[in-house]
N, C-alpha and C positions, 0 to 999 in steps of 0.2 A: 775611417772617413769623418771629415772634417764637419762639423757646422758651418753654415757662413748663412748670409741671410740676403735675400734680392726684394728687391722693388717691382712689381706689376704693373704693369696700364692696363687694363682690358679696355677695349672698345666695340662698339655695336649696338645692339640693342642688349643691355645689360643693369638699366634698374628697371623698376617697376617688376623684374622677374623673378625675384627673390634670389639673385644673385649671391648678395653678401650672405646670409644663411647657409645657401648651398658651398659657399666656398669656405665659410668657417667651419660646416661638417667634417666636410673633405679634409681638412688642413689637419685638423682634430683625430679622426683618425687613420694618418699619417704621424701625428704625431708632433704635428710641427707647432710650431708659435707662431705668433705675426698681431693683424689685423688688417680689415676689409673698411672700405669705407667709398661712399658717394662722391664723385667730385663735380666741380659746378657745372661742366663742361658735357655733363651724360656717360663719362666714364667711371670705371669703379680700379679703386685703386686698390693693390695690398699690400702687405711686408710681409714675406716670408720667412720663418727660421727655423733651420734643422739641419738632419745630414743631405748631404748632397743629392743622393739619389731619391728621398723622398721629395725635396724640391724641387727636384726635377721631374718625378712622377706629379705632382702639383701642377708645376705650369701647364702638362700635358692633358687637365683634366679642366685647365681653366680657358684653353682653349675650343674647349666641348660647351662646357657653364652649364646650365641646368633647363630642364625641358623647355620653358618658353623663352631661352635667352635664343639669342643669333649674335655671336661673337665674333668681327672683322678682323680683329688684332689684338695680341700680347705683345707688348714689348715689355722687355725686364732688363735690370743691372743687375749684377752682382752688388753690396754694400760693404764698406768695409765699417765692422762696427763689434768691439767688445762686446757690448750692454744686447743681449738678450730676453726677449720676452718670454715671463710665466707661462702664456697659454694662450687664445687665439682668438679675439674679440671682435667685434660691430662697432666701428666708431661714427659718433654724429650721424 
């Protein structure tokens, strides 16, 4: 399995519902690295890096979100990069 990076944009009721902490915790459990942040438009953006199968599982989790969230859409694209983050963190 080759490591790769995905950038995901999650839309819906995803701010103010602990979505970033939930995402960080799930990503770390799956052994993934990257970051998650709130966007000015009310969405959440995440960069997820790791083995393909684990990243795909994380994308499945993002479609559900934490209990208080309502996920309307998850858009993702694979990024070409050789710089993999060392941990999973919450930005700003």
